[in-house]
C-alpha positions as CSV (number, residue, x, y, z in Angstrom):
1,I,-3.5,-2.2,-4.2
2,E,-1.7,-5.5,-4.7
3,T,-3.3,-8.0,-7.0
4,I,-3.1,-11.8,-6.6
5,V,-4.5,-14.0,-9.4
6,L,-4.7,-17.6,-8.1
7,T,-3.6,-20.4,-10.4
8,S,-4.4,-23.0,-7.7
9,P,-6.9,-23.3,-4.8
10,D,-4.0,-24.6,-2.6
11,P,-2.6,-22.0,-0.2
12,D,0.8,-23.8,-0.3
13,D,1.1,-22.7,-4.0
14,L,1.1,-19.0,-3.0
15,T,4.4,-17.3,-3.7
16,L,6.3,-15.9,-0.8
17,R,5.5,-12.4,-2.0
18,Q,1.7,-13.2,-2.2
19,A,1.8,-14.8,1.3
20,R,3.5,-11.8,2.7
21,W,1.0,-9.4,1.1
22,L,-1.9,-11.4,2.7
23,A,-0.1,-11.4,6.1
24,Q,0.3,-7.6,5.9
25,A,-3.0,-6.6,4.3
26,D,-5.3,-4.1,6.1
27,R,-8.1,-5.4,3.8
28,V,-8.6,-8.3,1.3
29,T,-11.0,-7.9,-1.5
30,H,-12.0,-11.0,-3.3
31,R,-14.4,-12.8,-5.7
32,A,-16.9,-15.4,-4.6
33,D,-14.8,-18.2,-6.1
34,V,-11.7,-17.6,-4.0
35,P,-11.2,-20.5,-1.6
36,A,-11.6,-19.9,2.2
37,A,-8.2,-21.6,2.7
38,I,-6.5,-18.7,0.7
39,L,-8.4,-16.0,2.6
40,D,-7.4,-17.7,5.9
41,R,-3.8,-16.7,5.1
42,A,-4.7,-13.0,5.6
43,R,-4.0,-11.1,8.7
44,A,-6.7,-12.1,11.3
45,D,-7.9,-8.5,11.8
46,A,-7.9,-7.6,8.1
47,D,-11.2,-6.6,6.6
48,R,-12.6,-8.9,4.0
49,M,-14.7,-7.5,1.2
50,L,-16.5,-9.7,-1.4
51,C,-16.7,-7.5,-4.6
52,D,-16.2,-7.7,-8.3
53,V,-13.9,-4.6,-8.4
54,A,-11.6,-3.6,-5.7
55,P,-12.3,-0.1,-4.3
56,R,-9.6,2.5,-4.9
57,G,-8.3,5.2,-2.6
58,L,-8.7,3.4,0.8
59,P,-6.0,3.9,3.4
60,G,-3.6,1.0,4.1
61,L,-2.7,-2.0,2.1
62,T,-5.5,-3.6,0.0
63,V,-4.9,-7.0,-1.5
64,D,-7.2,-8.0,-4.3
65,V,-7.6,-11.7,-4.9
66,S,-9.2,-13.5,-7.9
67,T,-8.9,-16.8,-9.6
68,A,-7.4,-17.3,-13.1
69,R,-10.2,-18.0,-15.6
């Protein structure tokens, strides 16, 4: 699991590493307050899961996205 904590709702503010994780993710777990513009940077066929805690032990790359509080 790779974790992204957003400091901005603007997808242009993602680091190259964060953008690469999203582009390669098999699934993206996220909180309700994560902007759709960020989630749209994920691979088109990646599963999206709205959850408070990212599930562990799933195959492939999981990217967990939340916003800074």
